[in-house]
N, CA, C and O atoms as a GROMACS GRO file, in nm:
protein
  512
    1MET      N    1  -2.845  -4.213   4.263
    1MET     CA    2  -2.920  -4.313   4.192
    1MET      C    3  -2.892  -4.412   4.245
    1MET      O    4  -2.784  -4.378   4.295
    2SER      N    5  -2.910  -4.537   4.282
    2SER     CA    6  -2.816  -4.669   4.348
    2SER      C    7  -2.808  -4.728   4.220
    2SER      O    8  -2.895  -4.702   4.137
    3SER      N    9  -2.697  -4.818   4.188
    3SER     CA   10  -2.618  -4.899   4.111
    3SER      C   11  -2.749  -4.963   4.044
    3SER      O   12  -2.773  -4.945   3.925
    4LYS      N   13  -2.831  -5.037   4.127
    4LYS     CA   14  -2.904  -5.121   4.102
    4LYS      C   15  -3.044  -5.117   3.997
    4LYS      O   16  -3.108  -5.202   3.936
    5TRP      N   17  -3.052  -4.943   4.016
    5TRP     CA   18  -3.136  -4.884   4.000
    5TRP      C   19  -3.103  -4.870   3.824
    5TRP      O   20  -3.152  -4.918   3.721
    6SER      N   21  -2.993  -4.778   3.857
    6SER     CA   22  -2.916  -4.742   3.750
    6SER      C   23  -2.906  -4.885   3.632
    6SER      O   24  -2.940  -4.880   3.513
    7ALA      N   25  -2.872  -4.961   3.678
    7ALA     CA   26  -2.837  -5.172   3.587
    7ALA      C   27  -2.978  -5.165   3.502
    7ALA      O   28  -2.991  -5.156   3.380
    8ASN      N   29  -3.092  -5.173   3.616
    8ASN     CA   30  -3.247  -5.188   3.557
    8ASN      C   31  -3.226  -5.104   3.457
    8ASN      O   32  -3.207  -5.158   3.348
    9VAL      N   33  -3.222  -4.991   3.462
    9VAL     CA   34  -3.294  -4.834   3.363
    9VAL      C   35  -3.158  -4.909   3.246
    9VAL      O   36  -3.198  -4.937   3.133
   10LYS      N   37  -3.086  -4.923   3.262
   10LYS     CA   38  -2.995  -4.932   3.143
   10LYS      C   39  -3.041  -5.124   3.063
   10LYS      O   40  -3.033  -5.128   2.940
   11LEU      N   41  -3.067  -5.208   3.106
   11LEU     CA   42  -3.139  -5.345   3.090
   11LEU      C   43  -3.282  -5.310   3.025
   11LEU      O   44  -3.327  -5.393   2.946
   12CYS      N   45  -3.356  -5.193   3.054
   12CYS     CA   46  -3.479  -5.231   3.015
   12CYS      C   47  -3.452  -5.106   2.861
   12CYS      O   48  -3.533  -5.109   2.768
   13ARG      N   49  -3.330  -5.004   2.858
   13ARG     CA   50  -3.296  -4.921   2.732
   13ARG      C   51  -3.249  -5.030   2.658
   13ARG      O   52  -3.305  -5.047   2.550
   14ASN      N   53  -3.127  -5.141   2.703
   14ASN     CA   54  -3.120  -5.258   2.587
   14ASN      C   55  -3.263  -5.300   2.519
   14ASN      O   56  -3.293  -5.289   2.400
   15LYS      N   57  -3.326  -5.339   2.603
   15LYS     CA   58  -3.430  -5.444   2.530
   15LYS      C   59  -3.495  -5.366   2.465
   15LYS      O   60  -3.519  -5.406   2.350
   16ILE      N   61  -3.551  -5.231   2.503
   16ILE     CA   62  -3.581  -5.125   2.407
   16ILE      C   63  -3.532  -5.122   2.255
   16ILE      O   64  -3.591  -5.142   2.148
   17VAL      N   65  -3.400  -5.089   2.288
   17VAL     CA   66  -3.323  -5.085   2.134
   17VAL      C   67  -3.306  -5.182   2.046
   17VAL      O   68  -3.324  -5.170   1.925
   18GLY      N   69  -3.261  -5.312   2.122
   18GLY     CA   70  -3.282  -5.445   2.088
   18GLY      C   71  -3.399  -5.474   2.014
   18GLY      O   72  -3.379  -5.499   1.895
   19LYS      N   73  -3.576  -5.480   2.074
   19LYS     CA   74  -3.642  -5.454   1.994
   19LYS      C   75  -3.682  -5.403   1.844
   19LYS      O   76  -3.724  -5.451   1.738
   20MET      N   77  -3.639  -5.258   1.906
   20MET     CA   78  -3.641  -5.178   1.761
   20MET      C   79  -3.561  -5.176   1.654
   20MET      O   80  -3.576  -5.134   1.540
   21GLY      N   81  -3.483  -5.223   1.704
   21GLY     CA   82  -3.338  -5.308   1.608
   21GLY      C   83  -3.387  -5.433   1.508
   21GLY      O   84  -3.371  -5.446   1.386
   22GLU      N   85  -3.452  -5.522   1.607
   22GLU     CA   86  -3.550  -5.652   1.535
   22GLU      C   87  -3.682  -5.583   1.456
   22GLU      O   88  -3.747  -5.645   1.373
   23ASP      N   89  -3.701  -5.491   1.483
   23ASP     CA   90  -3.858  -5.456   1.427
   23ASP      C   91  -3.816  -5.406   1.246
   23ASP      O   92  -3.868  -5.440   1.140
   24MET      N   93  -3.697  -5.309   1.277
   24MET     CA   94  -3.600  -5.229   1.167
   24MET      C   95  -3.580  -5.362   1.093
   24MET      O   96  -3.640  -5.372   0.986
   25GLY      N   97  -3.484  -5.494   1.146
   25GLY     CA   98  -3.450  -5.592   1.056
   25GLY      C   99  -3.529  -5.676   0.988
   25GLY      O  100  -3.494  -5.724   0.880
   26ALA      N  101  -3.642  -5.701   1.045
   26ALA     CA  102  -3.776  -5.769   0.998
   26ALA      C  103  -3.794  -5.682   0.863
   26ALA      O  104  -3.779  -5.728   0.750
   27GLU      N  105  -3.834  -5.535   0.897
   27GLU     CA  106  -3.895  -5.460   0.768
   27GLU      C  107  -3.785  -5.478   0.641
   27GLU      O  108  -3.816  -5.490   0.522
   28TYR      N  109  -3.640  -5.475   0.703
   28TYR     CA  110  -3.531  -5.477   0.586
   28TYR      C  111  -3.566  -5.564   0.515
   28TYR      O  112  -3.613  -5.564   0.401
   29LEU      N  113  -3.537  -5.663   0.603
   29LEU     CA  114  -3.577  -5.787   0.531
   29LEU      C  115  -3.721  -5.826   0.424
   29LEU      O  116  -3.732  -5.882   0.315
   30LYS      N  117  -3.780  -5.788   0.482
   30LYS     CA  118  -3.909  -5.810   0.362
   30LYS      C  119  -3.916  -5.721   0.240
   30LYS      O  120  -3.963  -5.751   0.130
   31THR      N  121  -3.858  -5.597   0.282
   31THR     CA  122  -3.845  -5.486   0.160
   31THR      C  123  -3.740  -5.542   0.068
   31THR      O  124  -3.733  -5.527  -0.054
   32ASN      N  125  -3.672  -5.599   0.134
   32ASN     CA  126  -3.566  -5.679   0.054
   32ASN      C  127  -3.574  -5.847  -0.035
   32ASN      O  128  -3.483  -5.915  -0.083
   33GLY      N  129  -3.737  -5.870  -0.026
   33GLY     CA  130  -3.752  -5.961  -0.073
   33GLY      C  131  -3.764  -6.114   0.005
   33GLY      O  132  -3.786  -6.209  -0.069
   34PHE      N  133  -3.752  -6.135   0.126
   34PHE     CA  134  -3.729  -6.222   0.203
   34PHE      C  135  -3.897  -6.207   0.293
   34PHE      O  136  -3.976  -6.113   0.306
   35ARG      N  137  -3.895  -6.360   0.344
   35ARG     CA  138  -4.026  -6.377   0.404
   35ARG      C  139  -4.012  -6.413   0.552
   35ARG      O  140  -3.980  -6.531   0.571
   36VAL      N  141  -4.024  -6.357   0.634
   36VAL     CA  142  -4.004  -6.345   0.803
   36VAL      C  143  -4.087  -6.505   0.846
   36VAL      O  144  -4.209  -6.498   0.852
   37LEU      N  145  -4.043  -6.600   0.865
   37LEU     CA  146  -4.077  -6.697   0.893
   37LEU      C  147  -4.119  -6.699   1.032
   37LEU      O  148  -4.230  -6.743   1.061
   38GLU      N  149  -4.013  -6.642   1.147
   38GLU     CA  150  -4.004  -6.687   1.289
   38GLU      C  151  -3.942  -6.522   1.346
   38GLU      O  152  -3.855  -6.454   1.291
   39ARG      N  153  -4.005  -6.498   1.445
   39ARG     CA  154  -3.941  -6.377   1.536
   39ARG      C  155  -3.901  -6.425   1.656
   39ARG      O  156  -3.995  -6.434   1.736
   40ASN      N  157  -3.771  -6.468   1.709
   40ASN     CA  158  -3.733  -6.486   1.848
   40ASN      C  159  -3.774  -6.642   1.884
   40ASN      O  160  -3.828  -6.687   1.985
   41PHE      N  161  -3.744  -6.684   1.808
   41PHE     CA  162  -3.756  -6.824   1.791
   41PHE      C  163  -3.686  -6.916   1.915
   41PHE      O  164  -3.574  -6.952   1.880
   42ARG      N  165  -3.717  -6.956   2.029
   42ARG     CA  166  -3.666  -6.981   2.106
   42ARG      C  167  -3.622  -7.193   2.118
   42ARG      O  168  -3.693  -7.294   2.112
   43THR      N  169  -3.460  -7.166   2.137
   43THR     CA  170  -3.444  -7.330   2.188
   43THR      C  171  -3.379  -7.318   2.277
   43THR      O  172  -3.355  -7.210   2.331
   44ARG      N  173  -3.327  -7.448   2.320
   44ARG     CA  174  -3.246  -7.463   2.409
   44ARG      C  175  -3.125  -7.397   2.480
   44ARG      O  176  -3.081  -7.391   2.595
   45PHE      N  177  -3.078  -7.334   2.320
   45PHE     CA  178  -2.951  -7.341   2.345
   45PHE      C  179  -2.960  -7.176   2.298
   45PHE      O  180  -2.854  -7.128   2.259
   46GLY      N  181  -3.096  -7.073   2.299
   46GLY     CA  182  -3.133  -6.940   2.295
   46GLY      C  183  -3.194  -6.936   2.218
   46GLY      O  184  -3.269  -7.025   2.177
   47GLU      N  185  -3.173  -6.802   2.165
   47GLU     CA  186  -3.322  -6.757   2.099
   47GLU      C  187  -3.236  -6.711   1.972
   47GLU      O  188  -3.116  -6.684   1.978
   48ILE      N  189  -3.323  -6.705   1.844
   48ILE     CA  190  -3.294  -6.653   1.712
   48ILE      C  191  -3.364  -6.573   1.693
   48ILE      O  192  -3.484  -6.600   1.687
   49ASP      N  193  -3.318  -6.440   1.674
   49ASP     CA  194  -3.376  -6.336   1.657
   49ASP      C  195  -3.495  -6.317   1.486
   49ASP      O  196  -3.606  -6.270   1.465
   50ILE      N  197  -3.400  -6.378   1.409
   50ILE     CA  198  -3.492  -6.389   1.281
   50ILE      C  199  -3.487  -6.517   1.176
   50ILE      O  200  -3.397  -6.525   1.092
   51VAL      N  201  -3.571  -6.595   1.187
   51VAL     CA  202  -3.582  -6.681   1.080
   51VAL      C  203  -3.659  -6.652   0.927
   51VAL      O  204  -3.776  -6.664   0.893
   52ALA      N  205  -3.534  -6.605   0.851
   52ALA     CA  206  -3.683  -6.553   0.674
   52ALA      C  207  -3.559  -6.677   0.554
   52ALA      O  208  -3.453  -6.740   0.553
   53GLN      N  209  -3.654  -6.648   0.492
   53GLN     CA  210  -3.684  -6.753   0.374
   53GLN      C  211  -3.639  -6.665   0.244
   53GLN      O  212  -3.688  -6.552   0.235
   54LYS      N  213  -3.549  -6.710   0.143
   54LYS     CA  214  -3.580  -6.640   0.067
   54LYS      C  215  -3.574  -6.752  -0.089
   54LYS      O  216  -3.464  -6.800  -0.116
   55GLY      N  217  -3.671  -6.779  -0.164
   55GLY     CA  218  -3.630  -6.917  -0.262
   55GLY      C  219  -3.661  -7.008  -0.147
   55GLY      O  220  -3.743  -7.005  -0.056
   56ARG      N  221  -3.545  -7.110  -0.191
   56ARG     CA  222  -3.539  -7.253  -0.074
   56ARG      C  223  -3.446  -7.206  -0.020
   56ARG      O  224  -3.375  -7.301   0.015
   57GLU      N  225  -3.392  -7.091   0.017
   57GLU     CA  226  -3.260  -7.065   0.086
   57GLU      C  227  -3.344  -7.039   0.250
   57GLU      O  228  -3.464  -7.011   0.256
   58TYR      N  229  -3.269  -7.052   0.354
   58TYR     CA  230  -3.296  -7.020   0.489
   58TYR      C  231  -3.204  -6.906   0.563
   58TYR      O  232  -3.084  -6.932   0.556
   59PHE      N  233  -3.228  -6.816   0.613
   59PHE     CA  234  -3.147  -6.725   0.673
   59PHE      C  235  -3.184  -6.724   0.808
   59PHE      O  236  -3.305  -6.710   0.829
   60PHE      N  237  -3.086  -6.737   0.933
   60PHE     CA  238  -3.116  -6.700   1.033
   60PHE      C  239  -3.056  -6.622   1.081
   60PHE      O  240  -2.942  -6.667   1.092
   61VAL      N  241  -3.061  -6.513   1.124
   61VAL     CA  242  -3.037  -6.383   1.136
   61VAL      C  243  -3.005  -6.369   1.301
   61VAL      O  244  -3.066  -6.418   1.396
   62GLU      N  245  -2.919  -6.307   1.299
   62GLU     CA  246  -2.884  -6.235   1.439
   62GLU      C  247  -2.866  -6.084   1.412
   62GLU      O  248  -2.797  -6.036   1.323
   63VAL      N  249  -2.944  -6.011   1.513
   63VAL     CA  250  -2.999  -5.831   1.433
   63VAL      C  251  -2.880  -5.783   1.632
   63VAL      O  252  -2.890  -5.834   1.744
   64LYS      N  253  -2.787  -5.668   1.578
   64LYS     CA  254  -2.690  -5.600   1.649
   64LYS      C  255  -2.749  -5.514   1.599
   64LYS      O  256  -2.758  -5.489   1.479
   65THR      N  257  -2.819  -5.433   1.731
   65THR     CA  258  -2.850  -5.272   1.756
   65THR      C  259  -2.709  -5.186   1.804
   65THR      O  260  -2.661  -5.234   1.906
   66ARG      N  261  -2.652  -5.097   1.763
   66ARG     CA  262  -2.615  -4.966   1.803
   66ARG      C  263  -2.625  -4.838   1.812
   66ARG      O  264  -2.546  -4.781   1.736
   67THR      N  265  -2.702  -4.756   1.884
   67THR     CA  266  -2.696  -4.637   1.891
   67THR      C  267  -2.580  -4.563   1.860
   67THR      O  268  -2.575  -4.498   1.755
   68GLN      N  269  -2.480  -4.565   1.945
   68GLN     CA  270  -2.360  -4.529   1.909
   68GLN      C  271  -2.242  -4.625   1.931
   68GLN      O  272  -2.246  -4.717   2.013
   69THR      N  273  -2.142  -4.597   1.854
   69THR     CA  274  -2.045  -4.631   1.785
   69THR      C  275  -1.890  -4.612   1.858
   69THR      O  276  -1.778  -4.634   1.813
   70ASP      N  277  -1.940  -4.560   2.000
   70ASP     CA  278  -1.795  -4.570   2.068
   70ASP      C  279  -1.729  -4.666   2.119
   70ASP      O  280  -1.624  -4.643   2.179
   71PHE      N  281  -1.776  -4.792   2.106
   71PHE     CA  282  -1.739  -4.888   2.133
   71PHE      C  283  -1.695  -5.002   2.018
   71PHE      O  284  -1.622  -5.101   2.022
   72GLY      N  285  -1.760  -4.951   1.932
   72GLY     CA  286  -1.724  -5.028   1.753
   72GLY      C  287  -1.875  -5.032   1.729
   72GLY      O  288  -1.970  -4.987   1.793
   73SER      N  289  -1.866  -5.100   1.618
   73SER     CA  290  -2.013  -5.106   1.491
   73SER      C  291  -2.063  -5.182   1.566
   73SER      O  292  -2.006  -5.226   1.666
   74SER      N  293  -2.212  -5.219   1.519
   74SER     CA  294  -2.288  -5.353   1.563
   74SER      C  295  -2.245  -5.471   1.510
   74SER      O  296  -2.287  -5.583   1.538
   75LEU      N  297  -2.145  -5.438   1.422
   75LEU     CA  298  -2.102  -5.610   1.306
   75LEU      C  299  -1.997  -5.615   1.369
   75LEU      O  300  -1.925  -5.705   1.326
   76GLU      N  301  -1.947  -5.551   1.463
   76GLU     CA  302  -1.809  -5.591   1.533
   76GLU      C  303  -1.827  -5.635   1.683
   76GLU      O  304  -1.732  -5.665   1.756
   77SER      N  305  -1.949  -5.637   1.719
   77SER     CA  306  -2.011  -5.704   1.839
   77SER      C  307  -2.048  -5.807   1.880
   77SER      O  308  -2.087  -5.839   1.992
   78LEU      N  309  -2.032  -5.895   1.736
   78LEU     CA  310  -2.082  -6.050   1.757
   78LEU      C  311  -1.934  -6.126   1.765
   78LEU      O  312  -1.841  -6.119   1.685
   79PRO      N  313  -1.944  -6.222   1.921
   79PRO     CA  314  -1.846  -6.248   1.953
   79PRO      C  315  -1.843  -6.410   1.898
   79PRO      O  316  -1.949  -6.471   1.880
   80PHE      N  317  -1.777  -6.441   1.885
   80PHE     CA  318  -1.701  -6.633   1.810
   80PHE      C  319  -1.824  -6.720   1.895
   80PHE      O  320  -1.907  -6.787   1.835
   81PHE      N  321  -1.822  -6.707   2.054
   81PHE     CA  322  -1.887  -6.831   2.100
   81PHE      C  323  -2.051  -6.776   2.041
   81PHE      O  324  -2.120  -6.872   2.008
   82ARG      N  325  -2.108  -6.664   2.026
   82ARG     CA  326  -2.255  -6.630   1.967
   82ARG      C  327  -2.257  -6.690   1.870
   82ARG      O  328  -2.340  -6.780   1.854
   83ILE      N  329  -2.166  -6.656   1.776
   83ILE     CA  330  -2.131  -6.756   1.615
   83ILE      C  331  -2.187  -6.914   1.642
   83ILE      O  332  -2.292  -6.957   1.594
   84ASN      N  333  -2.108  -6.980   1.715
   84ASN     CA  334  -2.141  -7.092   1.728
   84ASN      C  335  -2.234  -7.158   1.805
   84ASN      O  336  -2.224  -7.280   1.820
   85ARG      N  337  -2.354  -7.076   1.875
   85ARG     CA  338  -2.451  -7.102   1.919
   85ARG      C  339  -2.558  -7.007   1.833
   85ARG      O  340  -2.668  -6.984   1.884
   86LEU      N  341  -2.538  -6.974   1.757
   86LEU     CA  342  -2.657  -6.914   1.607
   86LEU      C  343  -2.648  -7.057   1.532
   86LEU      O  344  -2.751  -7.101   1.482
   87LYS      N  345  -2.513  -7.139   1.520
   87LYS     CA  346  -2.531  -7.259   1.429
   87LYS      C  347  -2.585  -7.382   1.506
   87LYS      O  348  -2.639  -7.471   1.441
   88LYS      N  349  -2.576  -7.392   1.611
   88LYS     CA  350  -2.656  -7.497   1.704
   88LYS      C  351  -2.770  -7.467   1.683
   88LYS      O  352  -2.843  -7.556   1.640
   89MET      N  353  -2.827  -7.335   1.703
   89MET     CA  354  -2.953  -7.303   1.711
   89MET      C  355  -2.994  -7.329   1.582
   89MET      O  356  -3.034  -7.446   1.585
   90ALA      N  357  -3.004  -7.289   1.482
   90ALA     CA  358  -3.017  -7.297   1.294
   90ALA      C  359  -3.027  -7.475   1.298
   90ALA      O  360  -3.123  -7.528   1.243
   91LEU      N  361  -2.954  -7.533   1.346
   91LEU     CA  362  -2.961  -7.683   1.289
   91LEU      C  363  -3.014  -7.773   1.381
   91LEU      O  364  -3.019  -7.895   1.366
   92PHE      N  365  -3.068  -7.684   1.512
   92PHE     CA  366  -3.184  -7.755   1.632
   92PHE      C  367  -3.331  -7.698   1.501
   92PHE      O  368  -3.397  -7.791   1.455
   93TYR      N  369  -3.359  -7.582   1.464
   93TYR     CA  370  -3.460  -7.566   1.404
   93TYR      C  371  -3.458  -7.607   1.244
   93TYR      O  372  -3.562  -7.600   1.180
   94VAL      N  373  -3.350  -7.646   1.190
   94VAL     CA  374  -3.363  -7.708   1.022
   94VAL      C  375  -3.399  -7.864   1.078
   94VAL      O  376  -3.461  -7.931   0.997
   95GLN      N  377  -3.363  -7.939   1.226
   95GLN     CA  378  -3.431  -8.066   1.218
   95GLN      C  379  -3.535  -8.092   1.280
   95GLN      O  380  -3.589  -8.200   1.256
   96LYS      N  381  -3.607  -7.982   1.401
   96LYS     CA  382  -3.717  -7.956   1.385
   96LYS      C  383  -3.836  -7.933   1.276
   96LYS      O  384  -3.954  -7.967   1.268
   97LYS      N  385  -3.780  -7.886   1.226
   97LYS     CA  386  -3.872  -7.827   1.088
   97LYS      C  387  -3.851  -7.910   0.982
   97LYS      O  388  -3.939  -7.912   0.896
   98LYS      N  389  -3.729  -8.000   0.966
   98LYS     CA  390  -3.681  -8.107   0.844
   98LYS      C  391  -3.710  -8.008   0.751
   98LYS      O  392  -3.817  -7.997   0.691
   99ILE      N  393  -3.597  -7.925   0.739
   99ILE     CA  394  -3.526  -7.844   0.621
   99ILE      C  395  -3.462  -7.869   0.580
   99ILE      O  396  -3.374  -7.859   0.665
  100PRO      N  397  -3.383  -7.932   0.425
  100PRO     CA  398  -3.242  -7.963   0.429
  100PRO      C  399  -3.143  -7.868   0.504
  100PRO      O  400  -3.202  -7.761   0.520
  101ASP      N  401  -3.014  -7.864   0.558
  101ASP     CA  402  -2.950  -7.761   0.595
  101ASP      C  403  -2.847  -7.682   0.540
  101ASP      O  404  -2.785  -7.588   0.589
  102SER      N  405  -2.834  -7.773   0.360
  102SER     CA  406  -2.767  -7.727   0.256
  102SER      C  407  -2.834  -7.570   0.194
  102SER      O  408  -2.762  -7.507   0.118
  103PHE      N  409  -2.962  -7.517   0.228
  103PHE     CA  410  -3.032  -7.489   0.218
  103PHE      C  411  -2.970  -7.342   0.359
  103PHE      O  412  -3.032  -7.237   0.377
  104MET      N  413  -2.877  -7.371   0.414
  104MET     CA  414  -2.894  -7.288   0.576
  104MET      C  415  -2.833  -7.153   0.526
  104MET      O  416  -2.779  -7.149   0.416
  105HIS      N  417  -2.842  -7.035   0.611
  105HIS     CA  418  -2.724  -6.952   0.607
  105HIS      C  419  -2.722  -6.900   0.734
  105HIS      O  420  -2.832  -6.881   0.785
  106LEU      N  421  -2.580  -6.858   0.829
  106LEU     CA  422  -2.586  -6.805   0.973
  106LEU      C  423  -2.575  -6.592   0.907
  106LEU      O  424  -2.496  -6.526   0.839
  107SER      N  425  -2.658  -6.574   0.955
  107SER     CA  426  -2.676  -6.426   0.884
  107SER      C  427  -2.612  -6.301   0.988
  107SER      O  428  -2.570  -6.347   1.094
  108LEU      N  429  -2.602  -6.196   0.978
  108LEU     CA  430  -2.588  -6.090   1.060
  108LEU      C  431  -2.661  -5.974   1.018
  108LEU      O  432  -2.649  -5.958   0.897
  109LEU      N  433  -2.748  -5.869   1.086
  109LEU     CA  434  -2.789  -5.818   1.007
  109LEU      C  435  -2.764  -5.665   1.142
  109LEU      O  436  -2.817  -5.672   1.253
  110GLY      N  437  -2.682  -5.548   1.101
  110GLY     CA  438  -2.627  -5.474   1.180
  110GLY      C  439  -2.668  -5.325   1.164
  110GLY      O  440  -2.664  -5.279   1.050
  111ILE      N  441  -2.709  -5.238   1.273
  111ILE     CA  442  -2.760  -5.111   1.303
  111ILE      C  443  -2.675  -5.091   1.348
  111ILE      O  444  -2.603  -5.164   1.416
  112ASP      N  445  -2.658  -4.900   1.299
  112ASP     CA  446  -2.587  -4.808   1.353
  112ASP      C  447  -2.652  -4.682   1.349
  112ASP      O  448  -2.708  -4.631   1.252
  113GLY      N  449  -2.640  -4.634   1.470
  113GLY     CA  450  -2.690  -4.495   1.448
  113GLY      C  451  -2.827  -4.513   1.545
  113GLY      O  452  -2.884  -4.606   1.602
  114SER      N  453  -2.846  -4.355   1.526
  114SER     CA  454  -3.043  -4.340   1.598
  114SER      C  455  -3.072  -4.244   1.527
  114SER      O  456  -3.001  -4.198   1.437
  115GLY      N  457  -3.225  -4.188   1.576
  115GLY     CA  458  -3.297  -4.094   1.489
  115GLY      C  459  -3.327  -4.140   1.380
  115GLY      O  460  -3.379  -4.250   1.362
  116VAL      N  461  -3.292  -4.043   1.281
  116VAL     CA  462  -3.326  -4.065   1.154
  116VAL      C  463  -3.215  -4.111   1.082
  116VAL      O  464  -3.246  -4.140   0.966
  117GLN      N  465  -3.045  -4.134   1.121
  117GLN     CA  466  -2.956  -4.153   1.092
  117GLN      C  467  -2.910  -4.317   1.119
  117GLN      O  468  -2.838  -4.356   1.212
  118GLN      N  469  -2.974  -4.408   1.006
  118GLN     CA  470  -2.918  -4.520   1.061
  118GLN      C  471  -2.878  -4.611   0.947
  118GLN      O  472  -2.939  -4.611   0.840
  119GLN      N  473  -2.785  -4.682   0.970
  119GLN     CA  474  -2.718  -4.809   0.874
  119GLN      C  475  -2.738  -4.935   0.882
  119GLN      O  476  -2.697  -5.010   0.971
  120ILE      N  477  -2.810  -4.967   0.776
  120ILE     CA  478  -2.814  -5.118   0.799
  120ILE      C  479  -2.739  -5.196   0.754
  120ILE      O  480  -2.733  -5.199   0.631
  121THR      N  481  -2.680  -5.259   0.806
  121THR     CA  482  -2.586  -5.365   0.664
  121THR      C  483  -2.604  -5.503   0.722
  121THR      O  484  -2.598  -5.523   0.844
  122PHE      N  485  -2.630  -5.610   0.621
  122PHE     CA  486  -2.681  -5.709   0.614
  122PHE      C  487  -2.576  -5.785   0.557
  122PHE      O  488  -2.526  -5.741   0.454
  123LEU      N  489  -2.513  -5.940   0.628
  123LEU     CA  490  -2.434  -5.987   0.576
  123LEU      C  491  -2.489  -6.154   0.562
  123LEU      O  492  -2.433  -6.238   0.632
  124PRO      N  493  -2.587  -6.190   0.479
  124PRO     CA  494  -2.592  -6.320   0.470
  124PRO      C  495  -2.546  -6.462   0.508
  124PRO      O  496  -2.613  -6.563   0.530
  125ASP      N  497  -2.398  -6.438   0.509
  125ASP     CA  498  -2.371  -6.533   0.535
  125ASP      C  499  -2.175  -6.533   0.574
  125ASP      O  500  -2.071  -6.553   0.512
  126ILE      N  501  -2.231  -6.484   0.761
  126ILE     CA  502  -2.121  -6.484   0.843
  126ILE      C  503  -1.994  -6.603   0.845
  126ILE      O  504  -1.874  -6.578   0.859
  127VAL      N  505  -2.040  -6.706   0.832
  127VAL     CA  506  -1.973  -6.859   0.859
  127VAL      C  507  -1.979  -6.950   0.698
  127VAL      O  508  -2.086  -6.980   0.647
  128GLU      N  509  -1.871  -6.976   0.648
  128GLU     CA  510  -1.865  -7.022   0.541
  128GLU      C  511  -1.920  -7.179   0.587
  128GLU      O  512  -1.931  -7.268   0.503
   0.00000   0.00000   0.00000
């Protein structure tokens, strides 16, 4: 197998796992009383996985999915620069939609495991 082919297979697998994780994350939020407003909302800074609302509060959710924990859990896989980018994307969203940013939460939804053994963890506020 060529390394280019192998890299393409890995990229496709990661996209499939990521999409499945985002689907599970959206369902989890709906089940827990959130209204999913947007999925894969694109900005010039990147893409917000899920924008959800509960009451008057808005949650900008980064979904991280790990099928194996050899390199740490899903919650350990969000570097600081990604948090800053999520903040920029959320601010762009609230300005565009004219939403008061005082009702804004930057959130992380982690999914670990595969098959029927998945653990979902939701952290509604990853920054103060």
